[in-house]
Biopython code that builds the backbone (N, CA, C, O; Angstrom):
import numpy as np
from Bio.PDB.StructureBuilder import StructureBuilder

atoms = [
    (1, "MET", "N", (117.353, 68.946, 65.741)),
    (1, "MET", "CA", (117.242, 69.100, 67.183)),
    (1, "MET", "C", (115.792, 69.302, 67.581)),
    (1, "MET", "O", (115.028, 69.972, 66.885)),
    (2, "ASN", "N", (115.432, 68.725, 68.688)),
    (2, "ASN", "CA", (114.085, 68.839, 69.229)),
    (2, "ASN", "C", (114.113, 69.664, 70.510)),
    (2, "ASN", "O", (115.099, 69.661, 71.248)),
    (3, "THR", "N", (113.022, 70.364, 70.757)),
    (3, "THR", "CA", (112.841, 71.007, 72.055)),
    (3, "THR", "C", (111.778, 70.213, 72.790)),
    (3, "THR", "O", (110.665, 70.032, 72.298)),
    (4, "THR", "N", (112.140, 69.738, 73.984)),
    (4, "THR", "CA", (111.224, 68.912, 74.761)),
    (4, "THR", "C", (111.088, 69.475, 76.173)),
    (4, "THR", "O", (111.934, 70.232, 76.648)),
    (5, "SER", "N", (110.006, 69.085, 76.822)),
    (5, "SER", "CA", (109.830, 69.445, 78.228)),
    (5, "SER", "C", (109.791, 68.159, 79.043)),
    (5, "SER", "O", (109.195, 67.157, 78.650)),
    (6, "ILE", "N", (110.441, 68.230, 80.175)),
    (6, "ILE", "CA", (110.519, 67.087, 81.077)),
    (6, "ILE", "C", (109.989, 67.543, 82.428)),
    (6, "ILE", "O", (110.437, 68.549, 82.979)),
    (7, "ARG", "N", (109.032, 66.789, 82.954)),
    (7, "ARG", "CA", (108.416, 67.147, 84.231)),
    (7, "ARG", "C", (108.900, 66.224, 85.323)),
    (7, "ARG", "O", (109.368, 65.113, 85.072)),
    (8, "GLY", "N", (108.773, 66.717, 86.550)),
    (8, "GLY", "CA", (109.121, 65.906, 87.697)),
    (8, "GLY", "C", (108.687, 66.576, 88.981)),
    (8, "GLY", "O", (108.308, 67.747, 88.990)),
    (9, "ALA", "N", (108.746, 65.818, 90.071)),
    (9, "ALA", "CA", (108.396, 66.352, 91.386)),
    (9, "ALA", "C", (108.975, 65.448, 92.455)),
    (9, "ALA", "O", (109.247, 64.268, 92.230)),
    (10, "ILE", "N", (109.152, 66.038, 93.623)),
    (10, "ILE", "CA", (109.642, 65.300, 94.781)),
    (10, "ILE", "C", (109.025, 65.919, 96.033)),
    (10, "ILE", "O", (108.796, 67.127, 96.090)),
    (11, "THR", "N", (108.760, 65.090, 97.021)),
    (11, "THR", "CA", (108.256, 65.598, 98.301)),
    (11, "THR", "C", (109.382, 65.561, 99.334)),
    (11, "THR", "O", (110.330, 64.783, 99.230)),
    (12, "LEU", "N", (109.240, 66.427, 100.325)),
    (12, "LEU", "CA", (110.224, 66.553, 101.395)),
    (12, "LEU", "C", (109.552, 66.265, 102.729)),
    (12, "LEU", "O", (108.331, 66.357, 102.855)),
    (13, "LYS", "N", (110.352, 65.920, 103.711)),
    (13, "LYS", "CA", (109.812, 65.702, 105.059)),
    (13, "LYS", "C", (109.825, 66.987, 105.871)),
    (13, "LYS", "O", (108.942, 67.215, 106.698)),
    (14, "GLU", "N", (110.838, 67.832, 105.632)),
    (14, "GLU", "CA", (110.984, 69.042, 106.432)),
    (14, "GLU", "C", (111.280, 70.252, 105.565)),
    (14, "GLU", "O", (111.777, 70.131, 104.445)),
    (15, "ASN", "N", (110.970, 71.409, 106.099)),
    (15, "ASN", "CA", (111.255, 72.678, 105.437)),
    (15, "ASN", "C", (112.565, 73.230, 106.004)),
    (15, "ASN", "O", (112.566, 74.027, 106.942)),
    (16, "ASN", "N", (113.675, 72.790, 105.416)),
    (16, "ASN", "CA", (114.959, 73.369, 105.802)),
    (16, "ASN", "C", (115.865, 73.416, 104.577)),
    (16, "ASN", "O", (115.659, 72.688, 103.606)),
    (17, "GLU", "N", (116.863, 74.278, 104.639)),
    (17, "GLU", "CA", (117.730, 74.506, 103.480)),
    (17, "GLU", "C", (118.388, 73.222, 102.994)),
    (17, "GLU", "O", (118.404, 72.943, 101.795)),
    (18, "LYS", "N", (118.923, 72.448, 103.912)),
    (18, "LYS", "CA", (119.628, 71.219, 103.537)),
    (18, "LYS", "C", (118.731, 70.252, 102.783)),
    (18, "LYS", "O", (119.129, 69.716, 101.749)),
    (19, "GLU", "N", (117.532, 70.025, 103.287)),
    (19, "GLU", "CA", (116.636, 69.064, 102.628)),
    (19, "GLU", "C", (116.155, 69.572, 101.270)),
    (19, "GLU", "O", (116.007, 68.788, 100.332)),
    (20, "ILE", "N", (115.914, 70.857, 101.163)),
    (20, "ILE", "CA", (115.504, 71.413, 99.862)),
    (20, "ILE", "C", (116.621, 71.232, 98.840)),
    (20, "ILE", "O", (116.362, 70.824, 97.708)),
    (21, "ILE", "N", (117.846, 71.529, 99.222)),
    (21, "ILE", "CA", (118.985, 71.382, 98.301)),
    (21, "ILE", "C", (119.201, 69.921, 97.932)),
    (21, "ILE", "O", (119.304, 69.590, 96.750)),
    (22, "ILE", "N", (119.270, 69.047, 98.924)),
    (22, "ILE", "CA", (119.530, 67.627, 98.662)),
    (22, "ILE", "C", (118.424, 67.005, 97.807)),
    (22, "ILE", "O", (118.710, 66.273, 96.859)),
    (23, "SER", "N", (117.176, 67.290, 98.134)),
    (23, "SER", "CA", (116.048, 66.693, 97.406)),
    (23, "SER", "C", (115.962, 67.222, 95.976)),
    (23, "SER", "O", (115.676, 66.465, 95.048)),
    (24, "THR", "N", (116.208, 68.512, 95.801)),
    (24, "THR", "CA", (116.172, 69.075, 94.452)),
    (24, "THR", "C", (117.291, 68.486, 93.604)),
    (24, "THR", "O", (117.079, 68.165, 92.434)),
    (25, "LYS", "N", (118.468, 68.342, 94.177)),
    (25, "LYS", "CA", (119.573, 67.704, 93.451)),
    (25, "LYS", "C", (119.209, 66.273, 93.063)),
    (25, "LYS", "O", (119.460, 65.843, 91.938)),
    (26, "GLU", "N", (118.617, 65.543, 94.002)),
    (26, "GLU", "CA", (118.211, 64.162, 93.723)),
    (26, "GLU", "C", (117.257, 64.105, 92.533)),
    (26, "GLU", "O", (117.414, 63.274, 91.638)),
    (27, "LEU", "N", (116.278, 64.987, 92.532)),
    (27, "LEU", "CA", (115.306, 65.019, 91.437)),
    (27, "LEU", "C", (115.975, 65.358, 90.107)),
    (27, "LEU", "O", (115.748, 64.678, 89.106)),
    (28, "LEU", "N", (116.792, 66.401, 90.094)),
    (28, "LEU", "CA", (117.448, 66.800, 88.841)),
    (28, "LEU", "C", (118.398, 65.722, 88.324)),
    (28, "LEU", "O", (118.450, 65.470, 87.121)),
    (29, "LEU", "N", (119.136, 65.095, 89.209)),
    (29, "LEU", "CA", (120.054, 64.035, 88.776)),
    (29, "LEU", "C", (119.307, 62.830, 88.215)),
    (29, "LEU", "O", (119.758, 62.201, 87.257)),
    (30, "GLU", "N", (118.173, 62.514, 88.811)),
    (30, "GLU", "CA", (117.358, 61.402, 88.297)),
    (30, "GLU", "C", (116.786, 61.743, 86.919)),
    (30, "GLU", "O", (116.752, 60.888, 86.033)),
    (31, "ILE", "N", (116.343, 62.974, 86.738)),
    (31, "ILE", "CA", (115.849, 63.412, 85.419)),
    (31, "ILE", "C", (116.975, 63.326, 84.392)),
    (31, "ILE", "O", (116.772, 62.825, 83.286)),
    (32, "GLU", "N", (118.156, 63.813, 84.756)),
    (32, "GLU", "CA", (119.317, 63.747, 83.859)),
    (32, "GLU", "C", (119.626, 62.310, 83.466)),
    (32, "GLU", "O", (119.765, 61.995, 82.284)),
    (33, "ASN", "N", (119.731, 61.443, 84.467)),
    (33, "ASN", "CA", (120.128, 60.053, 84.218)),
    (33, "ASN", "C", (119.103, 59.285, 83.391)),
    (33, "ASN", "O", (119.465, 58.595, 82.438)),
    (34, "LYS", "N", (117.835, 59.400, 83.749)),
    (34, "LYS", "CA", (116.796, 58.636, 83.046)),
    (34, "LYS", "C", (116.575, 59.126, 81.607)),
    (34, "LYS", "O", (116.104, 58.373, 80.754)),
    (35, "ASN", "N", (116.922, 60.400, 81.347)),
    (35, "ASN", "CA", (116.703, 60.963, 80.014)),
    (35, "ASN", "C", (118.007, 61.199, 79.258)),
    (35, "ASN", "O", (117.999, 61.728, 78.146)),
    (36, "ASN", "N", (119.130, 60.803, 79.867)),
    (36, "ASN", "CA", (120.438, 60.925, 79.223)),
    (36, "ASN", "C", (120.701, 62.352, 78.744)),
    (36, "ASN", "O", (121.068, 62.577, 77.590)),
    (37, "LEU", "N", (120.508, 63.311, 79.651)),
    (37, "LEU", "CA", (120.622, 64.724, 79.288)),
    (37, "LEU", "C", (122.058, 65.223, 79.328)),
    (37, "LEU", "O", (122.879, 64.771, 80.126)),
    (38, "ASN", "N", (122.329, 66.165, 78.443)),
    (38, "ASN", "CA", (123.565, 66.933, 78.454)),
    (38, "ASN", "C", (123.203, 68.293, 79.049)),
    (38, "ASN", "O", (122.373, 69.011, 78.490)),
    (39, "ARG", "N", (123.807, 68.647, 80.159)),
    (39, "ARG", "CA", (123.457, 69.897, 80.850)),
    (39, "ARG", "C", (123.585, 71.123, 79.949)),
    (39, "ARG", "O", (122.848, 72.095, 80.120)),
    (40, "GLU", "N", (124.493, 71.089, 79.010)),
    (40, "GLU", "CA", (124.688, 72.232, 78.117)),
    (40, "GLU", "C", (123.501, 72.458, 77.186)),
    (40, "GLU", "O", (123.373, 73.531, 76.598)),
    (41, "ASN", "N", (122.633, 71.460, 77.049)),
    (41, "ASN", "CA", (121.461, 71.579, 76.173)),
    (41, "ASN", "C", (120.195, 71.970, 76.922)),
    (41, "ASN", "O", (119.124, 72.071, 76.325)),
    (42, "VAL", "N", (120.313, 72.190, 78.222)),
    (42, "VAL", "CA", (119.156, 72.625, 79.006)),
    (42, "VAL", "C", (118.947, 74.117, 78.755)),
    (42, "VAL", "O", (119.850, 74.925, 78.971)),
    (43, "ILE", "N", (117.748, 74.471, 78.297)),
    (43, "ILE", "CA", (117.402, 75.856, 78.000)),
    (43, "ILE", "C", (117.033, 76.590, 79.281)),
    (43, "ILE", "O", (117.544, 77.673, 79.566)),
    (44, "SER", "N", (116.128, 75.975, 80.054)),
    (44, "SER", "CA", (115.693, 76.587, 81.304)),
    (44, "SER", "C", (115.067, 75.531, 82.196)),
    (44, "SER", "O", (114.659, 74.462, 81.741)),
    (45, "ILE", "N", (115.003, 75.862, 83.486)),
    (45, "ILE", "CA", (114.343, 74.996, 84.457)),
    (45, "ILE", "C", (113.417, 75.871, 85.294)),
    (45, "ILE", "O", (113.840, 76.862, 85.888)),
    (46, "LEU", "N", (112.153, 75.483, 85.327)),
    (46, "LEU", "CA", (111.153, 76.180, 86.138)),
    (46, "LEU", "C", (110.835, 75.312, 87.347)),
    (46, "LEU", "O", (110.538, 74.125, 87.212)),
    (47, "PHE", "N", (110.901, 75.913, 88.521)),
    (47, "PHE", "CA", (110.598, 75.216, 89.765)),
    (47, "PHE", "C", (109.356, 75.837, 90.387)),
    (47, "PHE", "O", (109.172, 77.053, 90.350)),
    (48, "SER", "N", (108.511, 74.995, 90.955)),
    (48, "SER", "CA", (107.457, 75.508, 91.823)),
    (48, "SER", "C", (107.530, 74.720, 93.118)),
    (48, "SER", "O", (107.935, 73.558, 93.138)),
    (49, "SER", "N", (107.131, 75.373, 94.192)),
    (49, "SER", "CA", (107.096, 74.673, 95.473)),
    (49, "SER", "C", (105.834, 75.073, 96.216)),
    (49, "SER", "O", (105.297, 76.165, 96.032)),
    (50, "THR", "N", (105.384, 74.174, 97.046)),
    (50, "THR", "CA", (104.205, 74.452, 97.849)),
    (50, "THR", "C", (104.553, 75.521, 98.878)),
    (50, "THR", "O", (105.722, 75.730, 99.203)),
    (51, "LYS", "N", (103.525, 76.192, 99.385)),
    (51, "LYS", "CA", (103.750, 77.348, 100.266)),
    (51, "LYS", "C", (104.434, 76.995, 101.582)),
    (51, "LYS", "O", (104.910, 77.886, 102.286)),
    (52, "ASP", "N", (104.490, 75.709, 101.925)),
    (52, "ASP", "CA", (105.126, 75.293, 103.173)),
    (52, "ASP", "C", (106.633, 75.064, 103.041)),
    (52, "ASP", "O", (107.281, 74.650, 104.002)),
    (53, "LEU", "N", (107.192, 75.327, 101.863)),
    (53, "LEU", "CA", (108.644, 75.252, 101.660)),
    (53, "LEU", "C", (109.179, 76.666, 101.459)),
    (53, "LEU", "O", (109.002, 77.266, 100.399)),
    (54, "THR", "N", (109.830, 77.181, 102.483)),
    (54, "THR", "CA", (110.269, 78.580, 102.470)),
    (54, "THR", "C", (111.735, 78.776, 102.848)),
    (54, "THR", "O", (112.213, 79.910, 102.865)),
    (55, "ALA", "N", (112.456, 77.704, 103.148)),
    (55, "ALA", "CA", (113.811, 77.833, 103.685)),
    (55, "ALA", "C", (114.880, 78.100, 102.630)),
    (55, "ALA", "O", (115.959, 78.589, 102.964)),
    (56, "GLU", "N", (114.599, 77.785, 101.348)),
    (56, "GLU", "CA", (115.594, 77.973, 100.301)),
    (56, "GLU", "C", (114.930, 77.893, 98.934)),
    (56, "GLU", "O", (113.866, 77.293, 98.782)),
    (57, "TYR", "N", (115.565, 78.498, 97.954)),
    (57, "TYR", "CA", (115.105, 78.390, 96.570)),
    (57, "TYR", "C", (115.606, 77.071, 95.977)),
    (57, "TYR", "O", (116.792, 76.766, 96.108)),
    (58, "PRO", "N", (114.745, 76.280, 95.330)),
    (58, "PRO", "CA", (115.216, 75.057, 94.674)),
    (58, "PRO", "C", (116.254, 75.345, 93.580)),
    (58, "PRO", "O", (117.112, 74.506, 93.306)),
    (59, "ALA", "N", (116.182, 76.502, 92.969)),
    (59, "ALA", "CA", (117.137, 76.840, 91.909)),
    (59, "ALA", "C", (118.572, 76.859, 92.413)),
    (59, "ALA", "O", (119.502, 76.649, 91.634)),
    (60, "LYS", "N", (118.764, 77.105, 93.692)),
    (60, "LYS", "CA", (120.122, 77.096, 94.250)),
    (60, "LYS", "C", (120.765, 75.729, 94.050)),
    (60, "LYS", "O", (121.955, 75.639, 93.750)),
    (61, "ALA", "N", (119.989, 74.672, 94.212)),
    (61, "ALA", "CA", (120.508, 73.316, 94.008)),
    (61, "ALA", "C", (120.956, 73.112, 92.573)),
    (61, "ALA", "O", (121.981, 72.477, 92.324)),
    (62, "ALA", "N", (120.190, 73.649, 91.625)),
    (62, "ALA", "CA", (120.575, 73.535, 90.216)),
    (62, "ALA", "C", (121.898, 74.249, 89.960)),
    (62, "ALA", "O", (122.763, 73.721, 89.261)),
    (63, "ARG", "N", (122.059, 75.425, 90.513)),
    (63, "ARG", "CA", (123.322, 76.163, 90.359)),
    (63, "ARG", "C", (124.482, 75.362, 90.954)),
    (63, "ARG", "O", (125.563, 75.307, 90.367)),
    (64, "LEU", "N", (124.261, 74.742, 92.114)),
    (64, "LEU", "CA", (125.305, 73.945, 92.747)),
    (64, "LEU", "C", (125.677, 72.718, 91.907)),
    (64, "LEU", "O", (126.803, 72.228, 91.989)),
    (65, "LEU", "N", (124.742, 72.226, 91.107)),
    (65, "LEU", "CA", (125.017, 71.106, 90.203)),
    (65, "LEU", "C", (125.742, 71.555, 88.931)),
    (65, "LEU", "O", (126.238, 70.723, 88.171)),
    (66, "GLY", "N", (125.802, 72.854, 88.704)),
    (66, "GLY", "CA", (126.497, 73.352, 87.516)),
    (66, "GLY", "C", (125.605, 73.961, 86.456)),
    (66, "GLY", "O", (126.079, 74.301, 85.372)),
    (67, "TYR", "N", (124.328, 74.106, 86.748)),
    (67, "TYR", "CA", (123.422, 74.769, 85.804)),
    (67, "TYR", "C", (123.605, 76.280, 85.940)),
    (67, "TYR", "O", (122.854, 76.946, 86.653)),
    (68, "THR", "N", (124.604, 76.804, 85.253)),
    (68, "THR", "CA", (124.940, 78.226, 85.379)),
    (68, "THR", "C", (124.660, 79.015, 84.110)),
    (68, "THR", "O", (124.712, 80.245, 84.132)),
    (69, "GLN", "N", (124.365, 78.339, 83.004)),
    (69, "GLN", "CA", (124.145, 79.036, 81.740)),
    (69, "GLN", "C", (122.681, 79.055, 81.309)),
    (69, "GLN", "O", (122.325, 79.785, 80.384)),
    (70, "CYS", "N", (121.832, 78.271, 81.959)),
    (70, "CYS", "CA", (120.413, 78.242, 81.585)),
    (70, "CYS", "C", (119.608, 79.123, 82.545)),
    (70, "CYS", "O", (120.067, 79.471, 83.633)),
    (71, "GLY", "N", (118.401, 79.470, 82.112)),
    (71, "GLY", "CA", (117.519, 80.251, 82.964)),
    (71, "GLY", "C", (116.892, 79.386, 84.039)),
    (71, "GLY", "O", (116.470, 78.259, 83.777)),
    (72, "LEU", "N", (116.833, 79.922, 85.252)),
    (72, "LEU", "CA", (116.201, 79.232, 86.377)),
    (72, "LEU", "C", (115.212, 80.181, 87.029)),
    (72, "LEU", "O", (115.532, 81.343, 87.278)),
    (73, "MET", "N", (114.010, 79.690, 87.305)),
    (73, "MET", "CA", (113.008, 80.514, 87.997)),
    (73, "MET", "C", (112.253, 79.666, 88.999)),
    (73, "MET", "O", (112.009, 78.479, 88.777)),
    (74, "CYS", "N", (111.887, 80.294, 90.103)),
    (74, "CYS", "CA", (111.119, 79.622, 91.155)),
    (74, "CYS", "C", (109.790, 80.344, 91.351)),
    (74, "CYS", "O", (109.720, 81.572, 91.300)),
    (75, "PHE", "N", (108.743, 79.561, 91.575)),
    (75, "PHE", "CA", (107.395, 80.078, 91.761)),
    (75, "PHE", "C", (106.728, 79.345, 92.917)),
    (75, "PHE", "O", (107.171, 78.267, 93.315)),
    (76, "ASN", "N", (105.668, 79.929, 93.450)),
    (76, "ASN", "CA", (104.813, 79.216, 94.392)),
    (76, "ASN", "C", (103.818, 78.388, 93.608)),
    (76, "ASN", "O", (103.277, 78.838, 92.598)),
    (77, "GLU", "N", (103.582, 77.186, 94.073)),
    (77, "GLU", "CA", (102.584, 76.306, 93.465)),
    (77, "GLU", "C", (101.192, 76.806, 93.828)),
    (77, "GLU", "O", (100.974, 77.294, 94.937)),
    (78, "MET", "N", (100.276, 76.688, 92.922)),
    (78, "MET", "CA", (98.888, 77.046, 93.177)),
    (78, "MET", "C", (98.344, 76.195, 94.321)),
    (78, "MET", "O", (98.615, 74.997, 94.396)),
    (79, "GLU", "N", (97.579, 76.817, 95.206)),
    (79, "GLU", "CA", (96.980, 76.082, 96.316)),
    (79, "GLU", "C", (95.659, 75.466, 95.873)),
    (79, "GLU", "O", (94.766, 76.156, 95.381)),
    (80, "VAL", "N", (95.556, 74.163, 96.058)),
    (80, "VAL", "CA", (94.341, 73.437, 95.727)),
    (80, "VAL", "C", (93.954, 72.608, 96.948)),
    (80, "VAL", "O", (94.804, 71.946, 97.543)),
    (81, "VAL", "N", (92.697, 72.640, 97.317)),
    (81, "VAL", "CA", (92.224, 71.889, 98.473)),
    (81, "VAL", "C", (92.587, 70.412, 98.303)),
    (81, "VAL", "O", (92.308, 69.803, 97.270)),
    (82, "GLY", "N", (93.211, 69.855, 99.336)),
    (82, "GLY", "CA", (93.555, 68.434, 99.328)),
    (82, "GLY", "C", (94.830, 68.100, 98.569)),
    (82, "GLY", "O", (95.151, 66.925, 98.386)),
    (83, "SER", "N", (95.561, 69.118, 98.126)),
    (83, "SER", "CA", (96.767, 68.835, 97.349)),
    (83, "SER", "C", (97.921, 68.401, 98.250)),
    (83, "SER", "O", (97.855, 68.523, 99.474)),
    (84, "ILE", "N", (98.949, 67.906, 97.636)),
    (84, "ILE", "CA", (100.116, 67.377, 98.331)),
    (84, "ILE", "C", (100.907, 68.509, 99.002)),
    (84, "ILE", "O", (100.942, 69.628, 98.491)),
    (85, "ASN", "N", (101.534, 68.221, 100.137)),
    (85, "ASN", "CA", (102.327, 69.200, 100.874)),
    (85, "ASN", "C", (103.822, 68.968, 100.674)),
    (85, "ASN", "O", (104.250, 67.899, 100.241)),
    (86, "LYS", "N", (104.604, 70.001, 101.000)),
    (86, "LYS", "CA", (106.070, 69.951, 100.933)),
    (86, "LYS", "C", (106.536, 69.291, 99.631)),
    (86, "LYS", "O", (107.213, 68.263, 99.637)),
    (87, "CYS", "N", (106.157, 69.905, 98.543)),
    (87, "CYS", "CA", (106.444, 69.346, 97.225)),
    (87, "CYS", "C", (107.132, 70.378, 96.334)),
    (87, "CYS", "O", (106.708, 71.530, 96.246)),
    (88, "ILE", "N", (108.191, 69.942, 95.684)),
    (88, "ILE", "CA", (108.874, 70.740, 94.664)),
    (88, "ILE", "C", (108.581, 70.092, 93.328)),
    (88, "ILE", "O", (108.782, 68.892, 93.143)),
    (89, "ARG", "N", (108.102, 70.905, 92.399)),
    (89, "ARG", "CA", (107.837, 70.442, 91.035)),
    (89, "ARG", "C", (108.830, 71.132, 90.106)),
    (89, "ARG", "O", (109.321, 72.221, 90.403)),
    (90, "VAL", "N", (109.114, 70.493, 88.992)),
    (90, "VAL", "CA", (110.089, 71.038, 88.055)),
    (90, "VAL", "C", (109.637, 70.783, 86.623)),
    (90, "VAL", "O", (109.007, 69.767, 86.328)),
    (91, "MET", "N", (109.970, 71.723, 85.739)),
    (91, "MET", "CA", (109.823, 71.512, 84.302)),
    (91, "MET", "C", (111.125, 71.954, 83.651)),
    (91, "MET", "O", (111.519, 73.117, 83.730)),
    (92, "VAL", "N", (111.784, 70.995, 83.003)),
    (92, "VAL", "CA", (113.039, 71.245, 82.314)),
    (92, "VAL", "C", (112.741, 71.400, 80.834)),
    (92, "VAL", "O", (112.119, 70.526, 80.232)),
    (93, "LEU", "N", (113.181, 72.508, 80.240)),
    (93, "LEU", "CA", (113.080, 72.691, 78.795)),
    (93, "LEU", "C", (114.439, 72.337, 78.205)),
    (93, "LEU", "O", (115.467, 72.884, 78.603)),
    (94, "TYR", "N", (114.426, 71.410, 77.246)),
    (94, "TYR", "CA", (115.667, 70.796, 76.761)),
    (94, "TYR", "C", (115.695, 70.791, 75.244)),
    (94, "TYR", "O", (114.684, 70.541, 74.587)),
    (95, "GLN", "N", (116.871, 71.073, 74.700)),
    (95, "GLN", "CA", (117.038, 71.016, 73.248)),
    (95, "GLN", "C", (118.108, 69.981, 72.924)),
    (95, "GLN", "O", (119.254, 70.092, 73.359)),
    (96, "GLY", "N", (117.715, 68.978, 72.155)),
    (96, "GLY", "CA", (118.649, 67.910, 71.809)),
    (96, "GLY", "C", (117.946, 66.859, 70.968)),
    (96, "GLY", "O", (116.937, 67.141, 70.321)),
    (97, "SER", "N", (118.477, 65.666, 70.979)),
    (97, "SER", "CA", (117.912, 64.597, 70.151)),
    (97, "SER", "C", (116.748, 63.876, 70.833)),
    (97, "SER", "O", (116.084, 63.053, 70.202)),
    (98, "LEU", "N", (116.493, 64.166, 72.087)),
    (98, "LEU", "CA", (115.402, 63.529, 72.829)),
    (98, "LEU", "C", (114.058, 63.957, 72.245)),
    (98, "LEU", "O", (113.777, 65.148, 72.111)),
    (99, "GLU", "N", (113.238, 62.975, 71.903)),
    (99, "GLU", "CA", (111.901, 63.258, 71.375)),
    (99, "GLU", "C", (110.892, 63.204, 72.517)),
    (99, "GLU", "O", (111.041, 62.418, 73.452)),
    (100, "GLN", "N", (109.864, 64.049, 72.431)),
    (100, "GLN", "CA", (108.886, 64.162, 73.516)),
    (100, "GLN", "C", (108.277, 62.816, 73.879)),
    (100, "GLN", "O", (108.055, 62.541, 75.058)),
    (101, "ARG", "N", (108.007, 61.978, 72.899)),
    (101, "ARG", "CA", (107.381, 60.680, 73.187)),
    (101, "ARG", "C", (108.303, 59.741, 73.965)),
    (101, "ARG", "O", (107.836, 58.752, 74.532)),
    (102, "ASN", "N", (109.614, 60.038, 74.000)),
    (102, "ASN", "CA", (110.571, 59.198, 74.717)),
    (102, "ASN", "C", (110.992, 59.763, 76.073)),
    (102, "ASN", "O", (111.820, 59.170, 76.765)),
    (103, "VAL", "N", (110.432, 60.891, 76.445)),
    (103, "VAL", "CA", (110.773, 61.528, 77.716)),
    (103, "VAL", "C", (110.317, 60.657, 78.877)),
    (103, "VAL", "O", (109.236, 60.069, 78.854)),
    (104, "LYS", "N", (111.164, 60.593, 79.881)),
    (104, "LYS", "CA", (110.812, 59.900, 81.126)),
    (104, "LYS", "C", (110.633, 60.962, 82.205)),
    (104, "LYS", "O", (111.607, 61.517, 82.714)),
    (105, "HIS", "N", (109.383, 61.236, 82.545)),
    (105, "HIS", "CA", (109.061, 62.176, 83.609)),
    (105, "HIS", "C", (109.333, 61.479, 84.945)),
    (105, "HIS", "O", (109.085, 60.282, 85.082)),
    (106, "ILE", "N", (109.838, 62.219, 85.918)),
    (106, "ILE", "CA", (110.302, 61.614, 87.163)),
    (106, "ILE", "C", (109.521, 62.177, 88.352)),
    (106, "ILE", "O", (109.529, 63.383, 88.602)),
    (107, "TYR", "N", (108.859, 61.297, 89.069)),
    (107, "TYR", "CA", (108.106, 61.661, 90.273)),
    (107, "TYR", "C", (108.585, 60.767, 91.403)),
    (107, "TYR", "O", (108.443, 59.545, 91.349)),
    (108, "LEU", "N", (109.157, 61.394, 92.434)),
    (108, "LEU", "CA", (109.793, 60.653, 93.515)),
    (108, "LEU", "C", (109.040, 60.817, 94.833)),
    (108, "LEU", "O", (108.348, 61.809, 95.065)),
    (109, "ARG", "N", (109.202, 59.809, 95.681)),
    (109, "ARG", "CA", (108.589, 59.781, 97.014)),
    (109, "ARG", "C", (107.069, 59.906, 96.876)),
    (109, "ARG", "O", (106.481, 59.280, 95.995)),
    (110, "ASP", "N", (106.432, 60.695, 97.725)),
    (110, "ASP", "CA", (104.969, 60.818, 97.676)),
    (110, "ASP", "C", (104.480, 61.570, 96.436)),
    (110, "ASP", "O", (103.285, 61.555, 96.142)),
    (111, "ALA", "N", (105.374, 62.217, 95.714)),
    (111, "ALA", "CA", (104.977, 62.922, 94.485)),
    (111, "ALA", "C", (104.514, 61.949, 93.407)),
    (111, "ALA", "O", (103.905, 62.367, 92.422)),
    (112, "LYS", "N", (104.791, 60.671, 93.576)),
    (112, "LYS", "CA", (104.306, 59.666, 92.619)),
    (112, "LYS", "C", (102.786, 59.708, 92.493)),
    (112, "LYS", "O", (102.233, 59.332, 91.460)),
    (113, "THR", "N", (102.113, 60.167, 93.545)),
    (113, "THR", "CA", (100.652, 60.233, 93.503)),
    (113, "THR", "C", (100.151, 61.293, 92.521)),
    (113, "THR", "O", (98.988, 61.267, 92.120)),
    (114, "LEU", "N", (101.019, 62.219, 92.137)),
    (114, "LEU", "CA", (100.618, 63.263, 91.194)),
    (114, "LEU", "C", (100.437, 62.728, 89.774)),
    (114, "LEU", "O", (99.669, 63.284, 88.988)),
    (115, "ARG", "N", (101.141, 61.658, 89.455)),
    (115, "ARG", "CA", (101.068, 61.088, 88.109)),
    (115, "ARG", "C", (100.954, 59.569, 88.170)),
    (115, "ARG", "O", (101.884, 58.859, 87.789)),
    (116, "PRO", "N", (99.817, 59.069, 88.648)),
    (116, "PRO", "CA", (99.662, 57.616, 88.753)),
    (116, "PRO", "C", (99.762, 56.912, 87.398)),
    (116, "PRO", "O", (100.080, 55.725, 87.330)),
    (117, "ASP", "N", (99.490, 57.648, 86.327)),
    (117, "ASP", "CA", (99.585, 57.051, 84.993)),
    (117, "ASP", "C", (101.019, 56.670, 84.637)),
    (117, "ASP", "O", (101.225, 55.813, 83.778)),
    (118, "LEU", "N", (102.006, 57.280, 85.271)),
    (118, "LEU", "CA", (103.411, 56.962, 84.988)),
    (118, "LEU", "C", (103.938, 55.824, 85.838)),
    (118, "LEU", "O", (105.035, 55.324, 85.591)),
    (119, "ASN", "N", (103.181, 55.411, 86.825)),
    (119, "ASN", "CA", (103.649, 54.382, 87.762)),
    (119, "ASN", "C", (103.052, 53.016, 87.484)),
    (119, "ASN", "O", (102.949, 52.180, 88.382)),
    (120, "LYS", "N", (102.663, 52.795, 86.254)),
    (120, "LYS", "CA", (102.063, 51.501, 85.908)),
    (120, "LYS", "C", (103.125, 50.474, 85.622)),
    (120, "LYS", "O", (102.807, 49.325, 85.314)),
]
sb = StructureBuilder()
sb.init_structure("model")
sb.init_model(0)
sb.init_chain("A")
sb.init_seg("    ")
for serial, (resi, resn, name, xyz) in enumerate(atoms, 1):
    if name == "N":
        sb.init_residue(resn, " ", resi, " ")
    sb.init_atom(name, np.array(xyz, "f"), 0.0, 1.0, " ", f" {name:<3s}", serial, name[0])
structure = sb.get_structure()
């Protein structure tokens, strides 16, 4: 078994509970699908969000998807001049047969600008 980390991010248009939940679910489901994950093998998920997202915790979306046995934590993203707004970032720690070199990191909407090397 391997322990791997999977990164991802998504941007939102508005700061409201519904959009935070829907967008976070979209991101997690895309990470699951592209990496063929088994939810039972997820060790933990770390979320960060920019300071302009305050209406809900992204971890709530993970719980609603059924992530009830792994650790979930939410943090504020570091503020950097010129950085992207209304963005949720995620790091999934996973234990299974997935090797780090085969991980598909997922960046959706305007968050694609965070990792231009993955959009080639």
